[in-house]
Every structure is written in structure tokens, then in C-alpha cells.
C-alpha positions as CSV (number, residue, x, y, z in Angstrom):
1,M,108.1,101.5,126.3
2,L,104.5,102.2,123.6
3,N,103.6,105.4,122.9
4,T,100.8,106.6,124.7
5,I,98.2,109.5,124.6
6,R,96.3,110.0,127.5
7,H,93.0,111.7,128.3
8,G,91.6,113.1,131.5
9,Q,92.8,113.2,135.1
10,A,93.5,110.0,137.1
11,T,90.6,109.1,139.8
12,D,89.3,106.6,142.1
13,L,88.1,104.8,139.0
14,P,91.1,102.3,137.1
15,P,92.9,103.7,134.0
16,L,91.3,103.0,131.1
17,V,93.2,101.7,128.6
18,I,91.8,101.4,124.6
19,L,94.1,99.7,122.1
20,H,93.6,100.0,118.4
21,G,93.2,97.7,115.1
22,L,95.2,96.6,112.3
23,F,96.3,99.8,110.4
24,G,95.1,102.0,113.2
25,S,96.2,103.7,116.2
26,A,95.6,106.0,119.4
27,R,94.4,108.9,117.4
28,N,92.3,107.6,115.8
29,W,90.0,107.1,119.4
30,G,90.7,110.8,120.2
31,V,87.0,111.8,120.5
32,I,85.8,108.8,121.8
33,A,88.8,108.6,124.4
34,K,88.0,112.4,125.4
35,R,84.8,111.8,125.8
36,L,85.3,108.8,128.1
37,S,87.8,111.1,130.2
38,D,85.0,112.5,131.5
39,Q,85.1,110.3,134.8
40,R,88.5,108.5,134.7
41,E,91.9,108.9,133.1
42,V,91.5,107.2,129.8
43,I,95.0,105.7,127.7
44,A,95.2,105.0,124.3
45,V,98.0,102.9,122.9
46,D,100.4,102.6,119.8
47,L,100.8,99.4,118.9
48,R,103.8,98.2,118.0
49,N,104.7,98.5,114.5
50,H,101.8,101.4,114.6
51,G,101.4,105.3,115.2
52,Q,104.8,106.9,117.1
53,S,105.8,103.3,119.1
54,P,109.2,101.7,118.5
55,W,109.3,99.3,115.2
56,R,110.0,96.4,115.6
57,D,111.2,93.4,113.5
58,T,107.8,90.6,114.8
59,H,104.3,90.9,115.6
60,S,102.8,88.8,117.6
61,Y,100.2,88.6,119.9
62,P,102.3,87.6,123.5
63,E,105.2,90.1,122.4
64,M,102.6,93.0,122.0
65,A,101.4,92.1,125.7
66,E,104.2,91.9,127.3
67,D,105.2,95.8,125.3
68,L,101.9,96.6,127.7
69,A,103.0,95.0,130.4
70,E,105.8,97.8,130.2
71,T,103.9,100.3,129.5
72,L,100.6,100.1,131.8
73,P,100.1,101.0,135.3
74,D,101.2,98.2,137.9
75,G,97.7,98.4,139.2
76,P,94.9,97.3,137.8
77,V,92.9,99.3,134.6
78,D,90.0,98.6,132.3
79,L,90.8,97.4,128.9
80,I,89.1,97.7,125.7
81,G,90.6,96.4,121.9
82,H,88.9,96.7,119.1
83,S,90.0,93.4,116.4
84,M,93.6,93.4,116.2
85,G,93.9,95.0,119.6
86,G,91.0,93.0,121.1
87,K,93.1,90.2,120.5
88,A,96.3,91.3,122.4
89,A,93.9,92.8,125.1
90,M,92.6,89.3,125.8
91,V,96.3,87.8,125.9
92,F,97.3,90.6,127.9
93,A,94.4,89.6,130.0
94,L,95.1,86.2,129.6
95,Q,98.7,86.1,130.4
96,H,98.5,89.6,133.6
97,P,95.4,88.5,135.0
98,D,96.0,90.6,138.1
99,R,96.6,93.5,136.0
100,V,93.1,93.7,134.1
101,N,89.7,94.5,136.1
102,R,87.6,94.7,133.6
103,L,87.8,93.6,129.7
104,L,85.8,94.8,126.6
105,V,86.8,93.1,123.1
106,A,85.2,95.3,120.3
107,D,84.3,92.5,116.9
108,I,86.9,89.9,117.3
109,A,87.0,86.5,118.6
110,P,90.2,84.2,120.2
111,V,90.5,82.3,116.8
112,S,91.7,82.3,113.8
113,Y,90.5,84.0,110.5
114,S,91.2,83.0,107.3
115,H,90.0,86.6,105.6
116,S,93.5,88.0,104.8
117,Q,94.6,92.3,104.9
118,M,97.5,91.8,102.9
119,Q,95.4,93.7,99.4
120,F,95.6,97.4,101.9
121,V,99.3,96.5,102.6
122,D,99.7,96.3,98.9
123,A,97.8,99.1,98.3
124,M,99.3,101.5,101.2
125,R,103.0,100.1,99.6
126,A,102.2,100.8,96.1
127,V,101.2,104.8,97.0
128,D,103.8,107.2,95.4
129,L,104.9,109.5,98.5
130,S,107.1,111.5,96.1
131,K,103.8,113.0,94.8
132,V,102.0,113.5,98.0
133,E,101.8,117.0,99.2
134,R,98.8,116.5,101.4
135,R,96.9,113.5,102.7
136,S,94.1,114.0,100.1
137,D,96.9,112.9,97.5
138,A,97.1,110.1,99.2
139,A,94.0,109.1,99.4
140,A,93.5,109.9,95.7
141,Q,96.1,107.4,95.1
142,L,94.3,104.8,97.0
143,G,90.9,105.4,95.7
144,D,92.5,104.1,92.0
145,L,94.0,101.8,93.4
146,G,90.5,100.2,94.7
147,V,90.4,101.0,98.0
148,E,86.7,102.7,99.3
149,P,86.7,106.1,100.8
150,A,85.8,105.7,104.1
151,L,89.6,103.1,105.0
152,Q,91.1,106.1,102.3
153,S,90.4,108.4,105.2
154,F,91.6,106.0,107.5
155,F,94.6,104.8,106.4
156,T,96.1,108.2,105.2
157,Q,95.8,109.0,109.2
158,S,98.8,107.2,109.5
159,L,100.6,109.3,107.2
160,D,103.5,111.4,108.1
161,V,102.6,113.8,105.2
162,K,106.1,116.2,105.5
163,A,108.0,113.1,106.2
164,R,106.5,111.2,103.2
165,R,106.6,107.8,104.9
166,W,103.9,105.1,106.4
167,L,103.5,105.3,110.5
168,L,102.6,101.7,109.6
169,N,105.4,99.3,109.6
170,L,104.2,98.2,105.7
171,D,106.7,95.3,105.3
172,V,106.6,93.4,109.1
173,L,103.1,93.6,109.1
174,A,103.1,91.8,105.7
175,A,105.4,89.2,106.6
176,E,103.9,88.6,110.5
177,M,100.2,89.1,108.7
178,P,99.5,84.9,109.9
179,K,100.6,86.0,113.4
180,V,97.9,88.8,113.0
181,L,95.0,86.9,111.9
182,G,95.6,83.9,113.4
183,F,95.6,83.7,117.9
184,P,98.3,82.1,120.2
185,E,97.4,78.4,122.1
186,I,97.0,79.7,126.2
187,K,96.7,77.5,128.7
188,A,95.0,80.7,130.7
189,Q,92.1,81.8,131.7
190,F,90.7,85.6,132.8
191,E,88.4,84.8,135.1
192,R,86.9,88.6,136.2
193,P,84.4,90.2,133.3
194,A,84.7,90.5,129.9
195,L,82.6,91.7,127.2
196,F,82.5,90.6,123.6
197,L,80.7,93.9,121.7
198,S,80.5,92.4,118.0
199,G,78.4,95.1,115.4
200,G,75.1,93.9,114.2
201,M,76.4,93.5,111.0
202,S,79.8,92.0,111.5
203,D,80.8,88.0,111.0
204,Y,83.9,88.5,113.0
205,V,82.5,86.8,116.2
206,R,79.5,84.1,115.2
207,P,78.0,81.8,117.5
208,E,79.8,78.8,117.2
209,H,82.7,81.2,118.5
210,R,81.2,81.4,122.1
211,E,82.6,78.1,123.3
212,T,86.5,78.9,122.5
213,I,85.4,82.3,124.2
214,R,84.1,81.0,127.3
215,A,86.9,78.4,127.5
216,L,89.2,81.3,127.9
217,F,87.0,83.6,129.7
218,P,84.3,81.8,131.6
219,A,82.2,84.8,132.7
220,A,82.8,85.9,129.3
221,R,78.6,88.3,128.4
222,F,78.2,89.4,124.7
223,A,76.3,92.3,123.4
224,K,75.5,93.2,119.2
225,L,75.4,96.7,118.4
226,P,72.4,96.3,115.7
227,K,73.3,98.6,112.9
228,A,77.5,98.2,113.0
229,G,79.8,96.4,111.5
230,H,83.4,95.5,112.2
231,W,84.8,99.1,113.0
232,L,81.3,99.9,115.3
233,H,83.0,102.3,117.5
234,A,83.5,104.4,114.3
235,E,79.9,103.7,113.0
236,E,78.3,103.5,115.8
237,P,80.3,106.0,118.6
238,R,77.4,107.0,120.4
239,A,76.0,104.1,121.2
240,F,79.5,101.8,121.6
241,E,80.4,104.8,124.5
242,K,77.4,103.9,125.8
243,S,78.0,100.4,125.6
244,V,81.1,101.0,127.8
245,R,79.9,103.1,130.2
246,V,77.6,100.4,131.4
247,F,79.7,97.7,131.4
248,M,83.0,99.6,132.7
249,G,80.5,101.3,135.6
């Protein structure tokens, strides 16, 4: 079972489930989750090898989808996934279409990407945790390693300062990075409503991806937050929240 953080109370509306991206956690979504819980229960999930969820030796999207199948309520949920979490959400919707009411995929497509995230794994592994008394100590070391301030803050949210350990299974994430960047071949369709919401300043979801998206999600719609990049929920939280409310009804 995956660790979850629940906000609000169950109502007549389906629970809203939020899946974070690579190196993230359920805690990263606290503000948005709390705001969206004014009308329904919101469940933020720690995916495997992240946050307070169990560490596993592998990190593939079919495995993440099965983790979700074991963790989430049996009835249909409304599902949001960002980046890696968006891919996990897509695979879950394709493999368990009866358990998803509406799907919102934030700034990712069901394709393989060529960029690597290994520089960030290497930077976090290079932090001397024996010298860390507070998060700012780790952030300073990351800065010395060339990590920009916004990402310093993001990464150190997954640091257990007292235990001097990362809440990220960095060795497995490094070994499984090709699977994280890829997308499995799935011969299925999710025919219910799906919104692919991207950042206007991001190039993760390109026009040439739309044919692939529609082959898997024939009811797919597309929208952009013009002023946002890949981290659209963090850069434009109010606009992101509004898009969720409009799409989820």
C-alpha cells in the first residue's frame, strides 16, 4: 500500500487523487490539495520510492499502476498526475478504466523522452548528509553543485533532516531512469474525459504528440497555462486550480 495524505471529507463527488512527479511527494501538493478539498475528499499519494511510501527494487509504470490499484478506493476517482505521476495516471486509467471518472494529465505525454534527470540524482547523492543540520545546509550544498534555487527547495522537501536521509530511493531511480523517461506499450484505450494541460512555456507536450495521445485517449482535450513552464501547478497555482475545477466539474 502506498502512503497517502487525505484532505477534506467524502462527498457525493468522486475522490480527487493527485500523483506527484519525479523527486516529488504528496506533501508538495498540500496547498492545492487543501484548496480543492472544499467540495470533496482529496487524496495525495506518495508513489513508490518517494516520500513515505515503500521502497522497491524496480520503478516501472505498470508497477506504479498496480500500486495504485491496491491503494485507491474501489469506486471511480477523478485523477490528476503531473509529469512522472501523469504517466502513472495514464497507465492506471488505461489498465483500470472503470476506476477512473476523469483524467487530468499535467505537462507530459505518453511518449519516451530523451532528456535525463541523472544530474539531479547525482547532485543529491553528492550531498554530505553528515554536515546537514537543517534543510538550508543541504540546499547550500546543492547550490554549490549547480542546482538552481527553486529546485534546491523542491529537492530538500524530500529530505529527512533528523535521520539524515533522503526520502527518495535514489539508487533505484537512477537504475530505472530509462523506464521513467519511457512509456510502456499498452493496447488499450481510456474513453472517458481526459484533459492534457500543459505549460505554455514548456515543450513537454508537443503538437506531434497529439496523434499518439488521441490513439490512447480518444476523448482527449488540450489546454495550456500560457505563463507556466513544466512545473505549472507551482508556477501558476491559481490558474491550475481553476482549470481543475472547470474540467472536473
